[in-house]
C-alpha positions as CSV (number, residue, x, y, z in Angstrom):
1,M,-148.6,-44.8,-55.5
2,A,-149.6,-41.4,-54.3
3,C,-147.7,-38.2,-53.2
4,T,-144.2,-36.6,-53.5
5,S,-142.7,-34.4,-50.9
6,Y,-139.5,-32.3,-50.9
7,L,-137.8,-30.9,-47.8
8,V,-135.5,-27.8,-47.9
9,T,-133.7,-26.5,-44.7
10,P,-133.3,-22.7,-44.2
11,G,-129.6,-23.0,-44.9
12,A,-130.3,-24.6,-48.3
13,S,-132.8,-22.0,-49.5
14,V,-132.0,-18.6,-51.2
15,D,-134.0,-16.6,-48.6
16,S,-133.2,-18.7,-45.5
17,S,-136.8,-20.1,-45.4
18,A,-137.7,-23.6,-44.4
19,M,-139.6,-25.2,-47.3
20,I,-141.5,-28.3,-47.7
21,S,-143.6,-29.4,-50.8
22,Y,-146.4,-32.0,-51.0
23,A,-148.7,-33.4,-53.7
24,A,-152.0,-35.0,-52.8
25,D,-152.1,-37.5,-55.7
26,S,-155.4,-39.3,-55.4
27,H,-158.1,-40.5,-57.7
28,I,-160.8,-39.6,-55.2
29,R,-159.5,-36.6,-53.4
30,Y,-160.9,-33.1,-54.3
31,G,-158.6,-30.0,-54.6
32,E,-159.6,-27.4,-52.1
33,L,-157.8,-25.2,-49.5
34,Y,-158.7,-26.3,-46.0
35,F,-159.2,-23.6,-43.5
36,Y,-159.5,-24.1,-39.7
37,Q,-160.2,-21.1,-37.4
38,G,-158.3,-21.5,-34.2
39,G,-158.5,-19.7,-30.9
40,P,-160.0,-20.5,-27.4
41,Q,-162.1,-23.7,-27.6
42,P,-165.3,-24.2,-25.7
43,E,-165.3,-26.9,-23.0
44,G,-166.6,-30.1,-24.4
45,S,-165.7,-29.3,-28.0
46,Y,-163.9,-31.9,-30.0
47,Y,-162.2,-32.8,-33.3
48,Q,-164.0,-35.6,-35.3
49,M,-161.4,-38.1,-36.5
50,Y,-162.0,-39.7,-39.9
51,C,-160.1,-42.2,-42.0
52,R,-158.8,-39.9,-44.8
53,S,-158.9,-42.6,-47.5
54,T,-162.5,-43.8,-46.8
55,H,-164.1,-41.1,-44.6
56,K,-165.0,-43.8,-41.9
57,P,-165.7,-42.0,-38.6
58,L,-163.1,-43.0,-36.0
59,I,-163.2,-40.9,-32.8
60,K,-164.1,-37.5,-31.3
61,V,-160.9,-36.2,-29.9
62,P,-161.4,-33.5,-27.1
63,N,-160.1,-30.1,-28.0
64,P,-157.4,-28.4,-25.9
65,S,-158.3,-25.0,-24.4
66,F,-156.6,-23.2,-27.3
67,T,-155.8,-24.2,-30.9
68,Y,-153.9,-22.5,-33.8
69,S,-155.5,-21.5,-37.0
70,V,-154.5,-23.6,-40.1
71,V,-154.4,-22.7,-43.8
72,G,-154.1,-25.8,-45.9
73,F,-151.1,-27.5,-44.1
74,I,-149.5,-24.6,-42.4
75,N,-150.5,-23.0,-39.2
76,E,-150.3,-19.4,-37.9
77,K,-147.1,-20.3,-36.1
78,Q,-145.5,-21.3,-39.4
79,V,-145.5,-25.0,-38.6
80,A,-146.1,-26.9,-41.9
81,M,-146.6,-30.6,-42.7
82,G,-146.8,-32.9,-45.7
83,E,-146.9,-36.7,-46.1
84,T,-146.5,-39.7,-48.3
85,T,-147.9,-43.2,-47.7
86,F,-145.3,-46.1,-47.8
87,G,-147.6,-48.9,-46.6
88,G,-144.8,-51.1,-45.2
89,R,-145.0,-54.7,-44.0
90,S,-148.4,-56.3,-44.4
91,G,-150.2,-57.1,-41.1
92,L,-149.1,-53.9,-39.2
93,R,-152.3,-51.9,-39.7
94,D,-154.1,-51.6,-36.4
95,T,-157.8,-52.2,-37.2
96,T,-158.7,-51.1,-33.7
97,G,-156.7,-47.8,-33.9
98,L,-158.5,-44.5,-33.8
99,M,-155.8,-42.1,-35.1
100,D,-155.7,-41.7,-38.9
101,Y,-152.6,-40.1,-40.6
102,G,-154.6,-37.1,-42.0
103,G,-156.3,-36.4,-38.7
104,L,-152.9,-36.6,-37.0
105,M,-151.6,-33.9,-39.3
106,F,-154.6,-31.6,-38.7
107,L,-154.4,-32.2,-34.9
108,A,-150.6,-31.6,-34.8
109,L,-151.0,-28.3,-36.8
110,Q,-153.8,-27.1,-34.5
111,R,-151.8,-27.8,-31.3
112,S,-148.1,-27.1,-32.2
113,A,-146.0,-24.0,-32.1
114,S,-142.9,-25.9,-33.5
115,A,-141.9,-28.9,-35.5
116,R,-140.6,-30.7,-32.4
117,E,-144.0,-30.1,-30.7
118,A,-145.8,-31.6,-33.7
119,I,-143.6,-34.7,-33.4
120,K,-144.5,-35.0,-29.7
121,V,-148.3,-34.5,-30.4
122,I,-148.3,-37.3,-33.0
123,G,-146.3,-39.6,-30.8
124,Q,-148.5,-39.1,-27.8
125,L,-151.8,-39.3,-29.7
126,V,-151.0,-42.7,-31.3
127,E,-149.8,-44.1,-28.0
128,E,-153.1,-43.0,-26.4
129,Y,-155.5,-43.8,-29.1
130,G,-153.8,-46.3,-31.5
131,Y,-152.7,-45.8,-35.1
132,Y,-155.3,-46.8,-37.8
133,S,-153.4,-46.0,-41.0
134,D,-150.6,-47.7,-43.1
135,G,-147.0,-46.6,-42.9
136,E,-146.5,-42.9,-43.4
137,S,-143.6,-40.4,-43.9
138,F,-144.3,-36.9,-42.6
139,S,-142.5,-33.7,-43.6
140,I,-142.6,-31.3,-40.7
141,S,-141.1,-27.8,-40.7
142,D,-141.0,-24.5,-38.7
143,P,-139.0,-21.4,-39.4
144,D,-135.8,-23.0,-37.9
145,E,-136.0,-26.7,-38.6
146,V,-137.1,-29.4,-41.0
147,W,-137.8,-33.0,-40.0
148,I,-138.8,-36.2,-41.6
149,M,-140.9,-38.7,-39.4
150,E,-141.7,-42.2,-40.5
151,I,-144.4,-44.2,-38.6
152,I,-146.1,-47.5,-38.9
153,G,-148.6,-49.4,-36.8
154,K,-148.1,-52.5,-34.8
155,G,-150.9,-54.6,-36.0
156,T,-153.9,-56.0,-34.1
157,N,-153.1,-58.4,-31.2
158,L,-156.5,-58.8,-29.4
159,L,-156.6,-60.0,-25.9
160,Y,-159.5,-60.2,-23.6
161,D,-159.8,-58.0,-20.4
162,E,-161.7,-60.0,-17.8
163,H,-162.2,-57.1,-15.7
164,K,-163.7,-54.8,-18.3
165,Q,-165.2,-57.8,-20.2
166,K,-164.0,-56.6,-23.6
167,Y,-161.1,-57.2,-26.1
168,Y,-158.3,-54.7,-26.4
169,N,-155.2,-54.5,-28.7
170,A,-152.2,-55.5,-26.7
171,D,-150.0,-53.8,-29.4
172,K,-151.8,-50.5,-29.5
173,G,-149.8,-47.6,-30.8
174,A,-147.1,-47.3,-33.5
175,V,-143.4,-47.4,-34.0
176,W,-141.7,-44.4,-35.5
177,V,-138.6,-42.4,-36.0
178,A,-138.0,-38.7,-36.7
179,V,-134.8,-37.3,-38.0
180,R,-133.9,-33.6,-38.3
181,I,-132.4,-32.7,-41.7
182,P,-129.1,-30.9,-41.1
183,D,-129.3,-27.2,-42.0
184,G,-127.9,-26.6,-45.4
185,Y,-129.2,-30.0,-46.7
186,I,-132.4,-31.2,-48.4
187,S,-134.4,-34.4,-48.4
188,A,-137.4,-35.9,-50.2
189,H,-139.7,-38.9,-49.8
190,A,-142.2,-40.5,-52.3
191,N,-144.2,-43.3,-50.9
192,H,-141.3,-45.4,-49.5
193,A,-139.7,-45.2,-46.1
194,R,-136.3,-43.5,-46.3
195,I,-134.9,-43.5,-42.8
196,T,-132.4,-46.4,-42.4
197,N,-129.9,-46.4,-39.4
198,F,-130.0,-43.7,-36.8
199,P,-128.2,-43.1,-33.5
200,L,-129.8,-44.4,-30.4
201,E,-130.4,-42.7,-27.0
202,N,-127.2,-43.6,-25.4
203,G,-125.3,-42.1,-28.4
204,I,-125.2,-38.5,-29.6
205,N,-128.2,-36.1,-30.2
206,S,-130.9,-38.8,-29.9
207,I,-133.7,-39.4,-27.6
208,S,-136.6,-41.9,-27.3
209,S,-140.2,-41.2,-26.6
210,K,-139.6,-41.8,-22.9
211,S,-137.5,-38.7,-22.8
212,W,-140.0,-36.1,-24.0
213,N,-138.6,-33.7,-21.5
214,K,-135.4,-33.4,-23.5
215,I,-137.1,-32.7,-26.8
216,D,-136.5,-29.0,-26.8
217,N,-132.7,-29.5,-26.5
218,P,-131.4,-28.0,-29.8
219,D,-128.7,-30.7,-29.9
220,V,-131.4,-33.4,-30.3
221,G,-131.6,-34.4,-34.0
222,V,-133.3,-37.8,-33.7
223,I,-136.4,-38.8,-31.8
224,Y,-137.9,-42.3,-31.8
225,A,-140.5,-44.6,-30.3
226,H,-139.0,-46.3,-27.3
227,D,-140.0,-49.8,-28.6
228,V,-139.1,-49.3,-32.3
229,I,-136.4,-51.9,-32.1
230,S,-137.9,-54.2,-29.4
231,F,-141.2,-54.5,-31.2
232,A,-139.3,-55.5,-34.4
233,R,-137.5,-58.2,-32.4
234,K,-140.7,-59.4,-30.9
235,K,-142.3,-59.8,-34.4
236,G,-139.1,-61.6,-35.8
237,F,-138.4,-58.8,-38.1
238,F,-134.9,-58.1,-36.8
239,D,-132.3,-60.0,-34.7
240,G,-129.1,-58.1,-35.2
241,P,-127.3,-55.6,-32.9
242,D,-129.3,-52.5,-32.0
243,A,-126.6,-50.3,-33.7
244,E,-127.4,-52.0,-37.1
245,F,-131.2,-51.4,-36.9
246,S,-132.6,-49.8,-40.1
247,F,-136.2,-48.5,-39.9
248,S,-136.8,-48.8,-43.6
249,D,-135.1,-52.1,-44.1
250,V,-137.0,-53.6,-41.2
251,Y,-140.5,-52.1,-41.5
252,A,-140.6,-51.4,-45.3
253,P,-138.0,-53.4,-47.2
254,V,-137.3,-52.0,-50.6
255,D,-138.1,-54.0,-53.8
256,F,-138.1,-53.2,-57.5
257,G,-141.6,-51.5,-57.3
258,A,-140.6,-49.4,-54.3
259,A,-137.5,-48.2,-56.1
260,R,-138.9,-47.7,-59.6
261,F,-142.2,-46.1,-58.6
262,C,-141.1,-44.2,-55.5
263,E,-137.3,-43.8,-55.0
264,A,-137.0,-42.8,-58.6
265,R,-138.9,-39.6,-57.9
266,V,-136.5,-38.8,-55.0
267,W,-133.5,-39.5,-57.3
268,S,-135.0,-37.3,-60.1
269,L,-135.0,-34.3,-57.6
270,F,-131.6,-35.1,-56.1
271,R,-129.9,-35.4,-59.5
272,K,-130.9,-31.9,-60.5
273,V,-129.2,-30.3,-57.5
274,N,-126.3,-32.5,-56.8
275,S,-123.9,-33.8,-59.5
276,E,-122.9,-36.9,-57.5
277,M,-126.5,-38.4,-57.6
278,E,-126.1,-40.0,-61.0
279,K,-124.3,-43.0,-59.3
280,Y,-127.7,-43.9,-57.7
281,E,-129.6,-44.2,-61.1
282,N,-129.5,-48.1,-61.0
283,Y,-130.8,-48.1,-57.4
284,A,-133.6,-45.7,-58.2
285,M,-134.6,-47.7,-61.2
286,G,-134.7,-50.9,-59.3
287,Y,-131.6,-52.7,-60.7
288,D,-129.2,-52.2,-57.7
289,L,-131.2,-52.2,-54.4
290,E,-128.0,-52.4,-52.3
291,N,-126.7,-49.0,-53.3
292,R,-129.3,-47.0,-51.3
293,M,-129.5,-43.2,-51.7
294,P,-128.8,-41.1,-48.6
295,L,-131.7,-39.7,-46.6
296,Y,-130.5,-36.1,-47.3
297,I,-127.9,-34.4,-49.5
298,K,-126.3,-31.0,-49.8
299,P,-127.4,-29.2,-52.9
300,D,-124.8,-27.6,-55.2
301,R,-126.8,-24.4,-55.0
302,K,-129.4,-22.9,-52.8
303,L,-133.0,-23.4,-53.8
304,S,-136.0,-21.1,-54.2
305,V,-139.7,-21.5,-54.2
306,Q,-139.7,-21.3,-58.1
307,D,-137.1,-24.2,-58.1
308,L,-139.5,-26.4,-56.1
309,M,-142.4,-25.4,-58.4
310,S,-140.3,-26.6,-61.3
311,F,-139.3,-29.9,-59.5
312,K,-142.9,-30.6,-58.9
313,R,-143.5,-30.6,-62.7
314,D,-141.0,-33.4,-63.2
315,H,-141.6,-36.2,-65.8
316,L,-138.1,-37.6,-65.7
317,Q,-137.1,-35.0,-68.3
318,G,-133.4,-35.2,-69.3
319,T,-133.2,-38.9,-68.5
320,K,-133.6,-42.0,-70.7
321,Y,-136.8,-42.6,-68.8
322,D,-138.4,-39.4,-70.0
323,M,-142.2,-40.0,-70.2
324,T,-142.5,-38.1,-73.5
325,G,-140.0,-40.3,-75.3
326,D,-141.7,-43.7,-75.8
327,I,-144.7,-45.1,-77.7
328,G,-146.9,-44.6,-74.7
329,A,-146.7,-40.8,-75.1
330,G,-148.5,-41.1,-78.5
331,P,-147.9,-38.7,-81.4
332,W,-148.3,-35.6,-79.1
333,E,-145.7,-36.4,-76.5
334,K,-148.0,-36.8,-73.6
335,P,-146.1,-37.6,-70.4
336,Y,-149.0,-39.4,-68.7
337,R,-150.2,-43.0,-68.5
338,W,-153.7,-43.8,-67.3
339,R,-154.0,-46.4,-64.5
340,P,-153.4,-49.3,-63.9
341,M,-149.6,-48.8,-63.8
342,T,-148.8,-52.5,-64.3
343,W,-150.2,-55.0,-66.8
344,K,-149.6,-58.6,-67.8
345,L,-148.8,-59.8,-71.3
346,D,-147.6,-63.3,-72.4
347,G,-147.0,-64.3,-68.7
348,K,-144.8,-61.3,-68.0
349,T,-145.6,-58.1,-66.0
350,Y,-144.9,-54.7,-67.4
351,F,-145.3,-51.3,-66.0
352,H,-145.6,-47.5,-66.7
353,E,-143.3,-45.0,-65.0
354,R,-144.5,-43.1,-62.1
355,T,-143.3,-39.5,-62.1
356,T,-143.7,-36.6,-59.8
357,A,-146.2,-34.7,-61.9
358,T,-149.3,-36.8,-62.5
359,Q,-152.8,-36.4,-63.7
360,Q,-154.7,-37.3,-60.6
361,T,-153.2,-34.7,-58.3
362,A,-156.0,-33.1,-56.2
363,F,-153.7,-30.3,-54.9
364,S,-150.1,-29.6,-54.2
365,F,-148.2,-26.9,-52.4
366,I,-144.9,-25.5,-51.3
367,T,-144.8,-24.0,-47.8
368,Q,-142.3,-21.3,-46.6
369,S,-141.6,-20.7,-43.0
370,R,-139.6,-17.5,-42.6
371,G,-138.2,-16.5,-39.2
372,N,-137.5,-13.0,-40.2
373,L,-141.1,-12.0,-40.3
374,P,-144.1,-12.1,-37.9
375,D,-145.6,-15.6,-37.9
376,P,-148.9,-14.7,-39.7
377,V,-146.8,-13.0,-42.5
378,G,-143.8,-15.2,-42.5
379,G,-145.7,-18.4,-43.4
380,I,-146.9,-18.9,-46.9
381,I,-148.4,-21.8,-48.6
382,W,-148.0,-21.7,-52.4
383,F,-151.1,-23.6,-53.4
384,G,-152.2,-25.2,-56.6
385,V,-154.9,-27.6,-57.6
386,D,-154.9,-30.5,-60.2
387,D,-151.9,-31.6,-62.2
388,A,-148.7,-29.8,-61.0
389,N,-147.4,-29.4,-64.5
390,T,-150.4,-27.3,-65.5
391,T,-151.4,-25.7,-62.2
392,V,-150.5,-22.2,-60.9
393,Y,-149.1,-21.8,-57.4
394,V,-150.8,-19.0,-55.6
395,P,-149.4,-17.4,-52.4
396,M,-151.7,-17.8,-49.4
397,Y,-150.4,-16.3,-46.2
398,A,-150.6,-18.3,-42.9
399,G,-152.4,-15.6,-41.1
400,I,-155.3,-15.2,-43.4
401,R,-158.9,-15.3,-42.1
402,K,-160.5,-17.2,-44.9
403,A,-159.8,-19.1,-48.2
404,P,-160.7,-17.6,-51.6
405,E,-164.1,-18.6,-52.7
406,A,-162.7,-20.4,-55.7
407,Y,-160.6,-22.6,-53.5
408,A,-162.7,-22.8,-50.4
409,E,-164.1,-26.1,-48.9
410,G,-167.6,-26.9,-50.1
411,N,-167.3,-25.2,-53.5
412,G,-168.0,-28.3,-55.5
413,S,-166.7,-31.8,-54.8
414,I,-165.1,-34.8,-56.6
415,L,-168.8,-35.7,-57.4
416,E,-170.2,-32.2,-57.9
417,Y,-169.1,-29.9,-60.7
418,S,-168.9,-26.2,-59.8
419,E,-168.5,-23.5,-62.5
420,N,-166.3,-21.1,-60.3
421,S,-164.2,-23.7,-58.4
422,A,-160.4,-23.8,-58.9
423,F,-160.3,-27.6,-59.1
424,W,-162.9,-27.9,-61.9
425,T,-161.5,-24.9,-63.8
426,F,-158.0,-26.3,-63.8
427,N,-159.2,-29.7,-64.7
428,K,-160.9,-28.3,-67.8
429,V,-157.6,-27.0,-69.1
430,S,-155.5,-30.0,-68.2
431,N,-157.9,-32.7,-69.5
432,F,-158.4,-30.8,-72.7
433,S,-154.6,-30.4,-73.1
434,Y,-154.1,-34.2,-72.8
435,L,-155.6,-34.6,-76.3
436,R,-152.9,-32.5,-78.1
437,Y,-150.4,-32.1,-75.3
438,N,-147.3,-30.7,-77.0
439,L,-149.3,-28.3,-79.1
440,M,-151.3,-26.8,-76.1
441,L,-148.6,-26.9,-73.4
442,P,-146.8,-23.7,-74.6
443,D,-150.1,-21.6,-74.4
444,I,-150.6,-23.1,-70.9
445,Q,-147.1,-22.4,-69.7
446,K,-147.3,-18.8,-71.1
447,V,-150.2,-17.9,-68.8
448,Q,-148.8,-20.0,-65.9
449,S,-145.5,-18.0,-66.0
450,E,-147.4,-14.8,-66.3
451,L,-149.2,-15.4,-63.1
452,E,-146.4,-17.1,-61.1
453,N,-143.9,-14.4,-62.1
454,R,-146.5,-11.7,-61.0
455,Y,-146.9,-13.3,-57.6
456,K,-143.0,-13.7,-57.2
457,E,-142.8,-9.9,-57.7
458,F,-145.8,-9.1,-55.5
459,V,-144.8,-11.1,-52.4
460,P,-141.8,-9.1,-51.3
461,A,-143.8,-5.9,-51.5
462,I,-146.7,-7.6,-49.5
463,D,-144.3,-8.9,-47.0
464,K,-142.8,-5.5,-46.3
465,A,-146.2,-3.7,-46.0
466,A,-147.8,-6.5,-43.9
467,A,-144.8,-6.6,-41.5
468,E,-144.9,-2.9,-41.0
469,L,-148.6,-3.0,-40.5
470,F,-148.3,-5.8,-38.1
471,N,-146.0,-3.8,-35.8
472,K,-148.8,-1.1,-35.6
473,D,-152.0,-3.3,-35.7
474,P,-151.7,-7.1,-36.1
475,E,-155.4,-7.5,-36.8
476,L,-155.3,-5.0,-39.6
477,A,-152.3,-6.8,-41.0
478,R,-154.2,-10.0,-41.1
479,D,-157.0,-8.2,-42.9
480,F,-154.4,-7.0,-45.4
481,I,-152.9,-10.4,-46.2
482,T,-156.4,-12.0,-46.3
483,D,-157.5,-9.4,-49.0
484,F,-154.3,-10.1,-51.0
485,S,-154.5,-13.8,-50.9
486,V,-158.2,-14.0,-51.6
487,K,-158.0,-11.6,-54.5
488,M,-155.0,-13.4,-56.1
489,G,-156.8,-16.8,-55.7
490,N,-160.0,-15.7,-57.3
491,Y,-158.1,-13.8,-60.0
492,T,-156.1,-16.9,-60.9
493,V,-159.2,-18.9,-61.5
494,Q,-160.8,-16.2,-63.6
495,R,-157.6,-16.0,-65.7
496,W,-157.5,-19.8,-66.1
497,E,-161.1,-19.8,-67.3
498,E,-160.2,-17.2,-69.9
499,L,-157.3,-19.5,-70.9
500,F,-159.7,-22.4,-71.3
501,R,-162.0,-20.5,-73.6
502,F,-159.0,-19.4,-75.7
503,L,-157.7,-23.1,-76.0
504,M,-161.2,-24.2,-76.9
505,V,-161.4,-21.8,-79.8
506,K,-157.9,-22.4,-80.9
507,F,-157.8,-26.2,-80.8
508,I,-161.5,-27.3,-81.4
509,D,-161.9,-30.5,-83.4
510,G,-158.2,-31.2,-83.8
511,N,-157.6,-28.1,-85.8
512,L,-155.3,-25.3,-84.9
513,K,-156.3,-21.6,-85.6
514,K,-153.4,-19.4,-86.5
515,E,-152.9,-16.6,-83.9
516,E,-150.4,-13.9,-83.2
517,N,-150.0,-12.4,-79.8
518,G,-153.3,-13.9,-78.5
519,E,-155.3,-12.6,-81.5
520,F,-156.7,-15.0,-84.2
521,V,-155.6,-14.3,-87.7
522,T,-158.5,-14.1,-90.2
523,N,-158.7,-14.1,-94.0
524,K,-158.5,-10.8,-95.9
525,Y,-162.2,-10.2,-95.4
526,G,-162.0,-10.6,-91.6
527,K,-164.6,-13.3,-91.4
528,Y,-163.0,-16.7,-91.2
529,P,-159.9,-17.9,-89.4
530,I,-156.8,-19.3,-90.9
531,V,-156.9,-23.0,-89.9
532,I,-153.9,-25.2,-89.7
533,H,-154.0,-29.0,-89.6
534,P,-151.0,-30.2,-87.5
535,E,-149.5,-33.4,-89.0
536,Y,-148.7,-36.5,-87.1
537,P,-145.0,-37.1,-86.7
538,E,-143.4,-39.4,-89.2
539,W,-142.5,-42.1,-86.7
540,W,-146.3,-42.4,-85.8
541,L,-147.3,-42.7,-89.5
542,R,-144.7,-45.4,-89.9
543,L,-146.0,-47.2,-86.9
544,I,-149.5,-47.1,-88.5
545,V,-148.1,-48.7,-91.7
546,E,-146.1,-51.3,-89.8
547,T,-149.1,-52.4,-87.8
548,T,-151.8,-52.3,-90.6
549,G,-149.8,-53.1,-93.7
550,D,-151.6,-51.9,-96.8
551,K,-154.9,-51.4,-95.2
552,F,-154.7,-47.6,-95.7
553,L,-152.6,-47.6,-98.9
554,Y,-154.0,-45.0,-101.3
555,L,-154.3,-46.5,-104.8
556,E,-153.1,-44.2,-107.5
557,D,-154.8,-44.2,-110.9
């Protein structure tokens, strides 16, 4: 399963910024920084909708008269989005639908000045055009609020229209629920629906999609499709009292796989920031599906962007499920398992763990929406390509005019290698490191920390200068933050290429050249390196003997 998302409200962050994170974990997706130039749109212009998983053309959606610029998944008004796919009950995909989840995100960002407006855009678009994708969880934030929205289609129920002489889907649209995360709390989702019970419109702080006029009421903390319960009754999914309705239990019932592969990633974050989360270990690992984790929790401390970077690099470290601790890690403690994730042996099914950090990530990010700064300056997307554990998160301001060349769309593809693209440069390092992981990782982390710590120190100064400049000349301020973001992006890739060359020299052919402070040590004549041959761990050597017997026994004279 793909993608892991974290959500942090302003009251739960160290600098009062709303933050969301996202990882596009895909075996076919290419890591690049999308850039969309907004502004006045000519009459007759449109957005071409595609299915994000296949690139099948769906529909050309007419543009409004004005759209917002978008950098990656944050727009110039500091509205940010992420997602994870949960699939849900089979048979609920609308094959006649014209709105794909990825296109919905891009359209919402182009058209929305707040998280609430983004929810409204999504709800209205799927009602008008139909929803083509599987079940999705969206993270949606602005400088003031963070929401989680879960949506699933209603299947395909074709009826014939005698007047128009064509078939139509009588169940067009989608059912969904959006919940605002209370300020001071955090949430997460990882490929399984997490919204369970929620208050209904006649209760407190909740409206249905028939009450869009109330969406701006700050007391409203839940918004849902008007037929989210009635459709479930119609399909026979639910027959209890409305007050007992649970979106996740009805539209995406949890099973062992959903817990172990998906909810475990949420639990692994929660346990790091709240001491009470250990009691949900058996649920997360699929052994007690009744003891469900809450949708959101209050962290024991406030979180920073650097905390989220660290969390994105999780391999279940510190638990008995640590990916480096079993035979699958090999002798060099590699926390990765190639797909498929499950396999059969002697009539039984086994599996590999699915952790937050994974090899097939195309890109990942952490967004910040900061209300104390002008929107083009306050919004930042900390963007990285490839494996989160070996990437570098580079700050890209929401108001920039272009993406760095190394990260720009069209610089290479998943089928076309590019010498100066961020994606391929980072993949060179990560894929090389998978050969001798625990030996190479310290060298990678050294440069990773060097760069990320530099950007951590740079950003407050850039914020201050850009905000002052914005008050005098907004367009010049945008030039300034563009120049900074582009230079930092391109410099990061240049520095990573230098790292790759260093690693290649140091670790070629399974050897390890001795070095001190980045300089290789040579013999006394200065000609040849001092070469070390790292030994396999004893447990690995014993395993060889246990599985081969005396096949490799050295016969003494």
